[in-house]
C-alpha positions in Angstrom: 12.8 16.5 49.2 9.1 16.0 48.5 6.5 14.3 50.5 4.1 12.1 48.6 1.2 10.1 50.0 -0.2 7.0 48.4 -3.7 6.9 47.2 -6.1 4.6 45.2 -7.9 6.0 42.1 -11.6 5.7 42.7 -12.9 7.4 39.6 -11.4 9.2 36.6 -13.5 12.4 36.3 -12.0 13.6 33.1 -8.7 13.4 31.3 -7.1 15.9 33.8 -8.7 14.9 37.1 -9.5 11.9 39.2 -11.0 11.2 42.6 -8.5 9.4 44.9 -8.9 7.7 48.3 -6.2 8.5 50.7 -6.8 6.7 53.9 -10.5 7.5 54.5 -10.4 10.8 52.7 -11.6 11.4 49.2 -9.9 14.1 47.2 -9.9 15.4 43.6 -6.4 15.5 42.2 -4.8 16.3 38.9 -3.7 13.5 36.7 -2.1 15.6 34.0 1.4 13.9 34.7 -0.1 10.3 34.5 -2.8 10.3 31.8 -2.6 6.5 31.5 -3.8 5.8 34.9 -7.1 4.0 35.5 -9.6 3.3 38.3 -8.1 0.9 40.8 -4.5 2.1 40.3 -2.4 3.3 43.1 -0.5 6.6 42.8 1.7 8.8 44.9 0.1 12.2 45.4 2.1 15.4 46.1 0.5 18.9 46.2 -2.6 17.7 44.5 -0.8 16.0 41.7 -0.5 12.2 40.9 3.3 12.1 40.4 3.9 8.4 39.9 2.1 5.1 39.7 2.9 2.4 42.3 1.8 -1.1 42.8 -0.5 -2.2 45.8 2.6 -3.7 47.7 4.5 -0.4 47.6 1.6 1.7 48.6 0.9 -0.6 51.5 4.5 -0.5 52.7 4.3 3.4 52.6 1.0 3.4 54.6 2.4 1.0 57.2 5.5 3.1 57.6 3.4 6.2 58.1 1.2 4.4 60.7 4.5 3.5 62.7 5.6 7.2 63.1 2.1 8.7 63.8 1.1 9.1 67.4 
């Protein structure tokens, strides 16, 4: 089982990397698996890779679920 965290693409740096906002943290991730993504898209991030695109509603549901289980 893998654990993926939703994030919003802030800026596409080059065809292989993008800056993503996860909560209040900005990270550089690989977008090799999703070259079609663009700024404003939401993705699930696992081990530094965007692994799938999700819509805002799905991302929000995942974030809310995380908030329920965190102390």
